[in-house]
C-alpha positions as CSV (number, residue, x, y, z in Angstrom):
1,M,185.8,158.5,159.6
2,K,183.3,161.7,159.9
3,N,183.4,164.4,157.3
4,E,185.0,167.0,159.7
5,K,188.1,164.4,160.7
6,L,188.3,163.5,157.3
7,S,188.4,167.2,156.0
8,D,191.2,168.0,159.0
9,L,193.2,165.1,157.7
10,I,193.2,166.0,153.9
11,L,194.0,169.5,154.8
12,S,197.1,168.4,157.0
13,I,198.5,165.9,153.9
14,K,198.2,169.4,151.6
15,L,199.9,171.2,154.2
16,E,202.7,168.8,154.1
17,A,202.7,168.3,150.4
18,K,203.1,171.6,149.7
19,D,206.0,171.9,152.2
20,D,207.9,168.7,150.5
21,Y,206.9,170.6,147.0
22,Q,208.5,173.7,148.0
23,G,211.4,172.3,149.9
24,G,212.5,170.4,146.7
25,I,210.9,167.1,147.4
26,T,209.2,165.3,144.8
27,T,207.2,162.3,146.5
28,T,205.5,163.0,150.3
29,R,205.0,160.2,152.6
30,Y,202.2,160.1,155.0
31,K,201.5,157.4,157.6
32,L,197.8,157.4,157.6
33,P,195.9,157.1,161.1
34,E,194.1,153.5,161.3
35,A,190.7,155.0,160.9
36,A,191.8,156.3,157.4
37,L,192.3,152.8,156.0
38,A,189.0,152.5,155.3
39,D,188.3,152.1,151.7
40,N,185.7,155.3,151.6
41,V,188.4,157.2,153.0
42,I,191.4,156.1,150.5
43,Q,188.8,156.7,147.7
44,A,188.3,160.2,149.2
45,L,191.9,160.6,149.6
46,Y,192.5,159.7,145.7
47,A,189.6,161.7,144.7
48,N,191.4,165.0,146.3
49,F,194.7,164.1,144.9
50,E,194.0,163.3,141.7
51,H,195.8,166.3,140.2
52,Y,199.0,164.3,141.3
53,K,201.2,162.3,139.1
54,S,200.3,159.1,141.2
55,C,198.7,158.8,144.7
56,S,198.8,155.1,146.3
57,V,198.7,153.7,149.4
58,D,201.1,151.3,150.6
59,G,201.4,149.6,153.8
60,G,198.9,152.5,156.0
61,V,201.1,155.2,154.2
62,L,199.8,157.6,151.4
63,I,202.3,158.3,148.7
64,L,201.7,161.3,146.7
65,V,204.1,161.7,143.7
66,H,204.1,165.8,142.8
67,P,203.2,166.6,139.0
68,E,206.4,168.5,137.4
69,P,206.5,172.2,137.6
70,E,204.8,174.2,135.3
71,G,206.6,176.9,133.3
């Protein structure tokens, strides 16, 4: 996956995760496109979402568990 497409994918996931979090949803599930299932892309996703409570890929779905709210 090219850098521009990877950046677009990460931005899209961040927007969805933000919407989920603001809506009170603690876990975001994002169906990844086939091109995003390459090891290097998955590693980039893990690096971009390392501040989450948990980040994993299962069956082509990125699963982000949101951290506890601060304050």
